[in-house]
C-alpha positions as a Markdown table, in Angstrom:
| # | Residue | x | y | z |
|---|---|---|---|---|
| 1 | Met | -23.8 | -23.7 | -7.9 |
| 2 | Pro | -21.2 | -26.5 | -8.9 |
| 3 | His | -17.6 | -25.8 | -8.7 |
| 4 | Leu | -15.3 | -26.5 | -11.6 |
| 5 | Ser | -12.3 | -28.4 | -10.9 |
| 6 | Arg | -9.0 | -27.4 | -12.2 |
| 7 | Arg | -9.1 | -29.9 | -14.8 |
| 8 | Ser | -12.7 | -28.9 | -16.2 |
| 9 | Leu | -11.6 | -25.5 | -16.4 |
| 10 | Leu | -8.6 | -26.2 | -18.4 |
| 11 | Ala | -10.5 | -28.4 | -20.7 |
| 12 | Thr | -13.2 | -26.1 | -21.2 |
| 13 | Ala | -10.7 | -23.1 | -21.9 |
| 14 | Ala | -9.1 | -25.3 | -24.1 |
| 15 | Leu | -12.2 | -25.8 | -26.4 |
| 16 | Ala | -13.1 | -22.3 | -25.9 |
| 17 | Gly | -9.6 | -20.5 | -27.1 |
| 18 | Pro | -9.9 | -21.4 | -30.9 |
| 19 | Ala | -13.6 | -19.6 | -30.5 |
| 20 | Ile | -12.6 | -16.8 | -28.9 |
| 21 | Leu | -9.2 | -16.5 | -31.0 |
| 22 | Ala | -11.2 | -16.7 | -34.4 |
| 23 | Met | -14.0 | -14.5 | -33.4 |
| 24 | Pro | -11.9 | -11.4 | -34.2 |
| 25 | His | -11.6 | -12.7 | -37.9 |
| 26 | Leu | -15.2 | -13.7 | -38.6 |
| 27 | Arg | -17.8 | -11.4 | -39.5 |
| 28 | Ala | -21.1 | -11.1 | -37.7 |
| 29 | Arg | -24.0 | -13.1 | -38.8 |
| 30 | Ala | -26.5 | -10.8 | -40.8 |
| 31 | Ala | -28.9 | -11.3 | -37.8 |
| 32 | Ala | -26.7 | -9.4 | -35.4 |
| 33 | Lys | -27.6 | -5.9 | -34.7 |
| 34 | Phe | -24.9 | -5.0 | -32.1 |
| 35 | Val | -21.6 | -6.7 | -32.2 |
| 36 | Tyr | -19.5 | -5.6 | -29.2 |
| 37 | Lys | -16.2 | -6.0 | -27.9 |
| 38 | Tyr | -14.5 | -7.3 | -24.5 |
| 39 | Gly | -11.2 | -7.1 | -23.5 |
| 40 | Asn | -9.1 | -8.1 | -20.4 |
| 41 | Asn | -5.6 | -8.9 | -20.0 |
| 42 | Leu | -5.8 | -12.6 | -18.9 |
| 43 | Pro | -4.9 | -15.9 | -20.6 |
| 44 | Leu | -7.6 | -18.0 | -22.1 |
| 45 | Thr | -7.2 | -20.5 | -19.0 |
| 46 | His | -8.3 | -18.4 | -16.5 |
| 47 | Pro | -11.8 | -18.4 | -15.1 |
| 48 | Leu | -12.6 | -15.0 | -16.4 |
| 49 | Asn | -12.3 | -16.1 | -20.0 |
| 50 | Val | -14.2 | -19.5 | -19.7 |
| 51 | Arg | -17.2 | -17.9 | -17.7 |
| 52 | Ala | -17.2 | -14.7 | -20.3 |
| 53 | Leu | -17.3 | -17.0 | -23.0 |
| 54 | Glu | -20.4 | -18.8 | -21.4 |
| 55 | Ala | -21.9 | -15.3 | -20.6 |
| 56 | Ala | -21.5 | -14.3 | -24.4 |
| 57 | Glu | -22.9 | -17.5 | -25.5 |
| 58 | Arg | -26.2 | -16.9 | -23.5 |
| 59 | Ile | -26.5 | -13.4 | -24.3 |
| 60 | Lys | -26.4 | -14.2 | -28.1 |
| 61 | Thr | -29.0 | -17.0 | -27.4 |
| 62 | Glu | -31.5 | -15.0 | -25.5 |
| 63 | Thr | -31.3 | -12.0 | -28.0 |
| 64 | Asn | -32.1 | -14.3 | -30.7 |
| 65 | Gly | -28.3 | -13.3 | -32.2 |
| 66 | Asp | -28.8 | -9.8 | -31.9 |
| 67 | Leu | -26.2 | -9.1 | -29.6 |
| 68 | Glu | -22.6 | -10.9 | -30.0 |
| 69 | Ile | -20.0 | -10.2 | -27.9 |
| 70 | Arg | -16.6 | -10.9 | -29.1 |
| 71 | Ile | -13.9 | -11.8 | -26.9 |
| 72 | Phe | -10.3 | -10.3 | -26.7 |
| 73 | Pro | -8.2 | -12.2 | -24.0 |
| 74 | Asn | -4.7 | -11.6 | -23.1 |
| 75 | Asn | -3.9 | -7.9 | -23.9 |
| 76 | Gln | -4.6 | -8.3 | -27.5 |
| 77 | Leu | -5.9 | -4.8 | -27.3 |
| 78 | Gly | -3.3 | -3.3 | -25.5 |
| 79 | Gly | -2.9 | -3.1 | -21.8 |
| 80 | Asp | -5.0 | -2.1 | -19.2 |
| 81 | Thr | -4.5 | 1.6 | -19.5 |
| 82 | Asp | -5.1 | 1.5 | -23.3 |
| 83 | Met | -8.2 | -0.9 | -22.5 |
| 84 | Leu | -9.7 | 2.0 | -19.8 |
| 85 | Asn | -9.0 | 4.5 | -22.3 |
| 86 | Gln | -11.0 | 2.5 | -25.2 |
| 87 | Val | -13.9 | 1.8 | -23.0 |
| 88 | Arg | -14.2 | 5.5 | -22.3 |
| 89 | Ser | -14.3 | 6.5 | -25.9 |
| 90 | Gly | -16.6 | 3.8 | -27.0 |
| 91 | Ala | -14.0 | 2.1 | -28.9 |
| 92 | Leu | -14.3 | -0.9 | -26.7 |
| 93 | Asp | -17.6 | -2.0 | -25.3 |
| 94 | Phe | -17.0 | -4.1 | -22.2 |
| 95 | Phe | -13.5 | -4.5 | -19.9 |
| 96 | Thr | -13.0 | -5.9 | -16.6 |
| 97 | Pro | -10.3 | -3.5 | -14.9 |
| 98 | Ser | -8.9 | -3.9 | -11.3 |
| 99 | Ala | -10.4 | -1.2 | -9.3 |
| 100 | Leu | -6.8 | -0.3 | -9.0 |
| 101 | Val | -6.5 | 0.4 | -12.9 |
| 102 | Ile | -9.7 | 2.6 | -12.9 |
| 103 | Ala | -8.6 | 4.5 | -10.1 |
| 104 | Thr | -7.2 | 7.0 | -12.6 |
| 105 | Leu | -10.4 | 7.6 | -13.9 |
| 106 | Val | -12.9 | 6.9 | -10.5 |
| 107 | Pro | -10.6 | 7.7 | -7.4 |
| 108 | Ala | -12.9 | 6.1 | -4.8 |
| 109 | Ala | -13.3 | 2.9 | -6.8 |
| 110 | Pro | -10.1 | 1.2 | -5.4 |
| 111 | Ile | -11.0 | 1.4 | -1.9 |
| 112 | Asn | -11.8 | -2.3 | -1.5 |
| 113 | Ala | -8.1 | -2.3 | -2.3 |
| 114 | Leu | -6.8 | -0.7 | 0.8 |
| 115 | Gly | -4.0 | -2.8 | 2.2 |
| 116 | Phe | -4.8 | -5.2 | 4.8 |
| 117 | Ala | -8.6 | -4.3 | 4.9 |
| 118 | Phe | -10.4 | -7.3 | 4.4 |
| 119 | Pro | -9.7 | -10.3 | 6.9 |
| 120 | Ser | -12.0 | -13.0 | 4.6 |
| 121 | Tyr | -14.3 | -13.5 | 1.7 |
| 122 | Asp | -17.3 | -13.2 | 3.8 |
| 123 | Lys | -16.7 | -9.7 | 4.3 |
| 124 | Val | -15.4 | -8.9 | 1.0 |
| 125 | Trp | -18.8 | -9.9 | -0.6 |
| 126 | Ala | -21.0 | -8.6 | 2.1 |
| 127 | Ala | -19.3 | -5.2 | 1.3 |
| 128 | Met | -18.9 | -5.6 | -2.7 |
| 129 | Asp | -22.7 | -6.8 | -3.0 |
| 130 | Gly | -23.9 | -4.3 | -0.4 |
| 131 | Asp | -23.3 | -0.7 | 0.5 |
| 132 | Leu | -19.6 | -0.3 | -0.7 |
| 133 | Gly | -20.4 | -2.1 | -4.1 |
| 134 | Ala | -23.2 | 0.2 | -4.9 |
| 135 | Phe | -21.3 | 3.3 | -3.8 |
| 136 | Ile | -18.4 | 2.1 | -6.4 |
| 137 | Gly | -20.8 | 1.5 | -9.0 |
| 138 | Gly | -22.5 | 4.9 | -8.8 |
| 139 | Ala | -19.0 | 6.5 | -8.9 |
| 140 | Ile | -18.4 | 4.6 | -12.0 |
| 141 | Glu | -21.6 | 5.6 | -13.6 |
| 142 | Lys | -20.8 | 9.2 | -13.0 |
| 143 | Ala | -17.6 | 8.8 | -15.3 |
| 144 | Gly | -19.8 | 7.9 | -17.9 |
| 145 | Leu | -19.4 | 3.9 | -17.6 |
| 146 | His | -21.8 | 1.4 | -16.4 |
| 147 | Met | -20.6 | -1.4 | -13.8 |
| 148 | Met | -22.5 | -4.8 | -13.6 |
| 149 | Pro | -23.9 | -5.1 | -10.4 |
| 150 | Lys | -21.8 | -8.6 | -9.4 |
| 151 | Val | -18.2 | -8.0 | -9.2 |
| 152 | Trp | -16.0 | -10.8 | -10.3 |
| 153 | Asp | -13.3 | -12.2 | -8.3 |
| 154 | Asn | -9.4 | -11.5 | -8.8 |
| 155 | Gly | -8.7 | -12.9 | -5.3 |
| 156 | Phe | -6.3 | -12.0 | -2.4 |
| 157 | Arg | -3.0 | -10.8 | -3.8 |
| 158 | Gln | -0.2 | -12.7 | -2.3 |
| 159 | Leu | 3.5 | -11.4 | -2.3 |
| 160 | Thr | 6.3 | -13.3 | -4.1 |
| 161 | Thr | 9.9 | -13.0 | -4.5 |
| 162 | Ser | 13.1 | -14.3 | -6.2 |
| 163 | Gly | 15.6 | -13.7 | -3.5 |
| 164 | Lys | 14.4 | -14.2 | -0.1 |
| 165 | Pro | 11.1 | -14.8 | 1.8 |
| 166 | Val | 9.2 | -11.7 | 3.5 |
| 167 | Val | 7.9 | -12.7 | 7.4 |
| 168 | Thr | 8.0 | -9.0 | 8.5 |
| 169 | Pro | 7.8 | -5.4 | 7.1 |
| 170 | Asp | 11.6 | -5.2 | 7.8 |
| 171 | Asp | 12.3 | -7.6 | 5.1 |
| 172 | Leu | 10.4 | -5.4 | 2.4 |
| 173 | Ala | 13.2 | -2.8 | 3.2 |
| 174 | Gly | 14.5 | -1.7 | -0.4 |
| 175 | Ile | 13.1 | -4.5 | -2.3 |
| 176 | Lys | 12.1 | -3.7 | -6.0 |
| 177 | Ile | 8.6 | -4.8 | -6.6 |
| 178 | Arg | 6.2 | -4.7 | -9.5 |
| 179 | Val | 2.7 | -3.0 | -8.8 |
| 180 | Pro | -0.1 | -2.2 | -11.0 |
| 181 | Val | -0.2 | 1.2 | -12.2 |
| 182 | Ser | -1.9 | 2.3 | -8.9 |
| 183 | Gln | -1.2 | 5.0 | -6.5 |
| 184 | Leu | -2.8 | 2.9 | -3.9 |
| 185 | Ser | -0.4 | 0.0 | -4.6 |
| 186 | Ile | 3.0 | 2.3 | -4.8 |
| 187 | Ser | 1.6 | 3.7 | -1.5 |
| 188 | Leu | 1.3 | 0.6 | 0.4 |
| 189 | Phe | 4.7 | -0.6 | -0.5 |
| 190 | Gln | 6.4 | 2.7 | 0.0 |
| 191 | Ala | 4.8 | 2.9 | 3.3 |
| 192 | Leu | 6.2 | -1.0 | 4.2 |
| 193 | Gly | 9.6 | 0.5 | 3.1 |
| 194 | Ala | 10.0 | -1.3 | -0.3 |
| 195 | Ala | 10.6 | 0.2 | -3.8 |
| 196 | Pro | 7.6 | -0.5 | -5.9 |
| 197 | Thr | 7.6 | 0.3 | -9.3 |
| 198 | Ser | 4.5 | 0.6 | -11.6 |
| 199 | Met | 4.1 | -1.5 | -14.9 |
| 200 | Gln | 1.7 | -3.3 | -17.2 |
| 201 | Phe | 1.2 | -6.6 | -16.5 |
| 202 | Ser | 2.0 | -7.8 | -19.8 |
| 203 | Glu | 5.7 | -6.5 | -18.9 |
| 204 | Val | 5.7 | -8.3 | -15.5 |
| 205 | Tyr | 7.3 | -11.8 | -16.7 |
| 206 | Thr | 10.0 | -10.1 | -18.6 |
| 207 | Ala | 10.5 | -7.5 | -15.6 |
| 208 | Leu | 11.3 | -10.7 | -13.4 |
| 209 | Gln | 13.2 | -12.8 | -15.5 |
| 210 | Thr | 15.6 | -9.8 | -16.0 |
| 211 | Arg | 15.6 | -8.4 | -12.7 |
| 212 | Ile | 14.4 | -5.2 | -13.2 |
| 213 | Val | 12.2 | -6.0 | -10.4 |
| 214 | Asp | 12.7 | -8.9 | -7.5 |
| 215 | Ala | 9.4 | -9.0 | -6.5 |
| 216 | Gln | 5.6 | -8.7 | -7.3 |
| 217 | Glu | 2.1 | -9.5 | -6.0 |
| 218 | Asn | -1.1 | -11.0 | -7.5 |
| 219 | Pro | -3.6 | -13.5 | -6.8 |
| 220 | Leu | -2.5 | -17.4 | -6.8 |
| 221 | Pro | -4.2 | -18.3 | -10.2 |
| 222 | Ile | -2.9 | -15.4 | -11.8 |
| 223 | Ile | 0.6 | -16.6 | -10.6 |
| 224 | Arg | 0.1 | -19.9 | -12.1 |
| 225 | Thr | -1.5 | -19.1 | -15.3 |
| 226 | Ala | 1.0 | -16.5 | -16.2 |
| 227 | Lys | 3.8 | -18.9 | -15.5 |
| 228 | Leu | 5.4 | -16.5 | -12.8 |
| 229 | Tyr | 6.7 | -19.6 | -10.7 |
| 230 | Glu | 9.4 | -20.1 | -13.3 |
| 231 | Val | 10.9 | -16.3 | -12.3 |
| 232 | Gln | 9.7 | -16.3 | -8.7 |
| 233 | Lys | 10.8 | -18.8 | -5.7 |
| 234 | Tyr | 9.1 | -17.5 | -2.5 |
| 235 | Gly | 5.5 | -16.9 | -2.1 |
| 236 | Met | 4.1 | -15.2 | 0.9 |
| 237 | Leu | 0.2 | -15.7 | 1.6 |
| 238 | Thr | -0.1 | -12.2 | 3.0 |
| 239 | Asn | -3.5 | -11.6 | 1.5 |
| 240 | His | -2.7 | -7.9 | 1.8 |
| 241 | Ile | -5.2 | -6.6 | -0.8 |
| 242 | Trp | -8.4 | -8.3 | -2.0 |
| 243 | Asp | -8.9 | -7.4 | -5.6 |
| 244 | Gly | -11.9 | -8.0 | -8.0 |
| 245 | Phe | -12.9 | -7.5 | -11.6 |
| 246 | Leu | -15.3 | -4.8 | -12.5 |
| 247 | Phe | -17.4 | -6.0 | -15.3 |
| 248 | Ile | -17.8 | -2.1 | -17.2 |
| 249 | Ala | -19.3 | -1.5 | -19.9 |
| 250 | Ser | -18.9 | 1.8 | -22.1 |
| 251 | Gly | -21.7 | 4.3 | -21.4 |
| 252 | Lys | -21.7 | 5.4 | -25.0 |
| 253 | Thr | -22.2 | 1.9 | -26.5 |
| 254 | Trp | -24.5 | 0.3 | -23.3 |
| 255 | Asn | -27.0 | 3.0 | -23.6 |
| 256 | Arg | -27.6 | 2.0 | -27.5 |
| 257 | Leu | -28.8 | -1.0 | -26.8 |
| 258 | Pro | -32.6 | -1.4 | -26.1 |
| 259 | Gly | -33.5 | -1.9 | -22.2 |
| 260 | Asp | -34.6 | -5.3 | -22.3 |
| 261 | Met | -31.1 | -6.5 | -24.2 |
| 262 | Arg | -29.2 | -4.4 | -21.4 |
| 263 | Lys | -31.3 | -6.4 | -19.1 |
| 264 | Ile | -30.4 | -10.0 | -20.8 |
| 265 | Ala | -26.6 | -8.8 | -20.7 |
| 266 | Gln | -26.5 | -7.7 | -17.3 |
| 267 | Thr | -28.2 | -10.8 | -15.9 |
| 268 | Ala | -26.0 | -13.4 | -18.0 |
| 269 | Leu | -22.9 | -11.3 | -17.1 |
| 270 | Asp | -23.8 | -11.4 | -13.1 |
| 271 | Asp | -24.8 | -15.2 | -13.0 |
| 272 | Ser | -21.3 | -16.1 | -14.6 |
| 273 | Gly | -19.7 | -13.9 | -12.4 |
| 274 | Met | -21.0 | -15.8 | -9.7 |
| 275 | Lys | -20.1 | -19.1 | -10.8 |
| 276 | Gln | -16.6 | -17.3 | -11.3 |
| 277 | Arg | -16.0 | -16.8 | -8.1 |
| 278 | Asp | -16.9 | -20.3 | -7.0 |
| 279 | Asp | -14.2 | -21.3 | -9.6 |
| 280 | Ile | -11.8 | -18.9 | -8.2 |
| 281 | Ala | -12.5 | -20.6 | -4.6 |
| 282 | Ala | -11.9 | -24.0 | -6.0 |
| 283 | Leu | -8.6 | -22.9 | -7.5 |
| 284 | Asn | -7.4 | -21.0 | -4.5 |
| 285 | Ser | -7.8 | -24.6 | -2.7 |
| 286 | Ser | -5.7 | -26.3 | -5.2 |
| 287 | Val | -3.3 | -24.0 | -7.1 |
| 288 | Gln | -0.9 | -23.4 | -4.0 |
| 289 | Ala | 0.1 | -27.2 | -3.8 |
| 290 | Glu | 0.4 | -27.0 | -7.7 |
| 291 | Leu | 3.1 | -24.0 | -7.5 |
| 292 | Glu | 4.8 | -26.1 | -5.0 |
| 293 | Thr | 5.2 | -28.8 | -7.0 |
| 294 | Lys | 6.8 | -26.1 | -9.4 |
| 295 | Gly | 9.4 | -25.2 | -7.2 |
| 296 | Met | 7.8 | -22.6 | -5.0 |
| 297 | Val | 8.1 | -22.1 | -1.4 |
| 298 | Phe | 5.4 | -20.8 | 0.6 |
| 299 | Ser | 4.8 | -19.2 | 3.8 |
| 300 | Arg | 2.2 | -17.2 | 6.1 |
| 301 | Pro | 3.4 | -14.1 | 7.7 |
| 302 | Asp | 1.8 | -12.7 | 10.3 |
| 303 | Pro | -0.6 | -9.4 | 9.1 |
| 304 | Gln | -0.6 | -7.7 | 12.5 |
| 305 | Pro | 3.0 | -6.3 | 11.9 |
| 306 | Phe | 2.0 | -5.0 | 8.5 |
| 307 | Arg | -0.9 | -3.2 | 9.6 |
| 308 | Asp | 1.0 | -1.9 | 12.4 |
| 309 | Ala | 3.7 | -0.4 | 10.3 |
| 310 | Leu | 0.8 | 1.1 | 7.9 |
| 311 | Lys | -0.8 | 2.8 | 10.5 |
| 312 | Lys | 2.5 | 4.0 | 11.7 |
| 313 | Ala | 3.5 | 5.2 | 8.6 |
| 314 | Gly | 0.2 | 7.4 | 8.2 |
| 315 | Phe | -1.0 | 5.2 | 5.4 |
| 316 | Tyr | -4.7 | 4.9 | 6.8 |
| 317 | Ala | -5.2 | 8.3 | 7.7 |
| 318 | Gln | -3.8 | 9.6 | 4.1 |
| 319 | Trp | -6.0 | 7.2 | 2.5 |
| 320 | Arg | -9.1 | 8.0 | 4.4 |
| 321 | Glu | -8.4 | 11.6 | 3.3 |
| 322 | Lys | -8.3 | 10.9 | 0.0 |
| 323 | Phe | -11.2 | 8.6 | -0.2 |
| 324 | Gly | -13.5 | 10.7 | 1.8 |
| 325 | Asp | -15.8 | 9.7 | 4.9 |
| 326 | Asp | -18.3 | 8.6 | 3.0 |
| 327 | Ala | -16.5 | 5.7 | 1.3 |
| 328 | Trp | -14.5 | 5.3 | 4.2 |
| 329 | Thr | -17.4 | 4.8 | 6.7 |
| 330 | Arg | -19.2 | 2.3 | 4.2 |
| 331 | Leu | -15.8 | 0.2 | 4.3 |
| 332 | Glu | -15.6 | 0.2 | 7.9 |
| 333 | Lys | -19.1 | -0.7 | 8.1 |
| 334 | Tyr | -17.9 | -4.2 | 7.1 |
| 335 | Val | -14.2 | -4.5 | 8.2 |
| 336 | Gly | -14.3 | -2.4 | 11.3 |
| 337 | Pro | -12.0 | 0.4 | 12.3 |
| 338 | Leu | -9.2 | 1.1 | 10.5 |
| 339 | Gly | -5.8 | 2.7 | 11.5 |
């Protein structure tokens, strides 16, 4: 599968942008039997939206115009919690939450985001394309939603601060850090001695700018596309959480589609998701250097002291009990014993 350069991604997004933004204001063609909405929280320049547009165009073509997917990027339909509620009710047809976001509905879903669990992408994709991903998808189906088999990549989450670099867990003591609206993320940073605050992603830049919080954690491509480098100085390549985008559909509207149309849509979305994984891999290899040219200073802390601190604090034992032995065994099948 060819990799897209960062320049190509940006150029594609620039061309896609007006089309995406215009979609909500255009009436569907008479031939469209189904006009579905897809919402997400990312800017147009992110590979998620570039590839989602590609999938939407393919779906429209292969269904002879019968299924049109309109894309609403960058929190146009509200924050993650709002969109999750909308996709549950059927007011929104597609949504790509982090597993951390959907945890309020499917408690087992964010097991992939357990702190310092995955050492590499090889382990991530083996698990998410294997038994662990199937387990999460099954739990989501029971909650009345449908998850596409291929998880899209958000990337390993990295820590950034405005005041000082973090070298050991002791450096996190008392630091006010923004985390997603996720009990798992709150628990992780509390166990490491920080003071986590949950808020929607749309509020992060302003919260950092006004020093409501001093730190945040996100994958490098999001740090770049959201321009968080303007309000953060230090970047620590902690890889403390791997996070993906679960491409989910509202069960209420997904099941209204004819079977052949569902197959076309799922195949196109999965194929574009695999390309998006490659896009993120390409970005990860270059975005750190770009952020450094914008003034950020990077370091790579040793992860072992962080794992030791989590084990000592009872973090792994607590979350094994919450996720349950079935989910935990599936995770450890790929990453080895934890805690």
